[in-house]
Steps between C-alpha positions, in 0.01 A plus 500: 500500500458547125812551287574533129794281400670365196734202467626550146547785263242603246202714422247602771338153475785360716361694802306296751293591804600277792454480875823537705559514877548829677855518636637688797779753450847412618757737644523811284185417303150649479168341405266726299135444407491616137243764408629587157752323269659654194640328196856614454672440161739260673198288607366430157848476340610241758175305454537509123867390508711479177301198383164338608512196731842562655554344841548738791764507770214462754201259520270801444517878499254761645543808274462859614794733578271787602203530730355656810308381802473476878777369721366183676809370681864595555798283577772565759705806445248687282456851638393735216152355451232372740204268475215699344719740306420573134802404287636503147705204378792520258692209343275264689582199280869581441698179561207356701271278300207509739502865618328666198200728553265289293350333807288588798801529736876498458806477719804702389815660631421815710726714285252455215207636701437877521234697692237664282437870574179562685354695205580233236224255416559148381372605160770754438 
């Protein structure tokens, strides 16, 4: 799958498009196919850092705290969403370097996944 990542702080030029494997959700996790991904102020502030070129705590980071999409898989114990549900994501990348919404699919804790109302489009 395609993902946007960065491995050091800096301006938008540090962002790279890479191929990454699709992962299966573990217990208490949900995999969502991303339809829309927003840019939260924390996304660009984290990418910018306090100085260009700073090393990160992780090998690379997938940005994107906010997004929405379709639930593709659920891990054991997840009961509030089902495969095929339309969902909104919050804090997708919080303390998880590879769970941001700037990729085709993401796996994140179920408590960060919320059902979209039937009358809400992905564009809203």
